[in-house]
N, C-alpha and C positions, 0 to 999 in steps of 0.2 A: 504493498500501500505507500503510495506516493504522498508524503505531508506538505503542505505550503508552510511556511514557518518566518517569520520575521525575525530578522538578526541585528541587534544591535551593541555596539562595539563603545567602550568609554575609554577617556584618559591616554595612556600611554599605547593601548590595543588601537585605538582608533586612528592614533597617529601613525603608527606601524603600517594601519592598512590603507590609510589614506581615506576613509569613508567612515561615516558613522552609524549606518544601517542599510541593509540588503534582505531582498526578499530573494528566499532560496524553495527549490523543491527537493526535497530527501525522502530517501527511504530510511532514513535512521530511526531507531524506536526507543533508543535514549538519549538523554545529552550527551553521555560519553559518546556513543557512537556520531553524533552531531560533531563534536568536537574531532573526532578522528578523521572525518569526512573532509572536514575544514583544512587540519592538517597536511591531508595528502592532497591539496590543490597544490600544495611546494611554495618557494618564496617566501613572501613576507608572511603568508598565514603560517606556513610551516614554525616561522620564527618565533610570530607572537603568540601561537597558542600552543608551543611545544609541550610535550608532557614535563621536562624537567622544569619548568616555569610556574610560580604558582598565579592562578589563574581563578577569579571567583565568577559564578555564574548563575542566574535568576532564569526561573521558568514561569512565565506568567506574572512578572514584578513580587515572586515571591524567591528567596536564597535558596539554592537546589543543589544538590548532588549529581553527582554524571549518572549514577544508577535511575535518576526520575525517568518516569515515560516519558516520552514527548507526544504530545497530542497535535492532531491537525489543526490549522492556523494559531499555534502557539508563538509567543513572543521570547524569544531566549535572548539574554544580554551577557555579554562576556565585559570583564573588567579587572583590572590589576588589584590586590589586598590595597586597601585605604587605611593609612595612618594618619594620626592625629597629633596634634602638638602645641 
């Protein structure tokens, strides 16, 4: 089943990718599979979302982990950890 996903990128990830959002058709069933699909694009996606990097994710504006099921028409946001001071 193909899902229509709205992706949003924030902070340094947005800067690395050169975009703040995009629409995507995917067969990924979890947030982790979606991240792997984006990494497989290579280039700036592979670098910004690499498995060794700390990346936070939200699913429909709720903090999530990568095992979360990915529903059709979901909004998924990726961003680096935020520190305060």
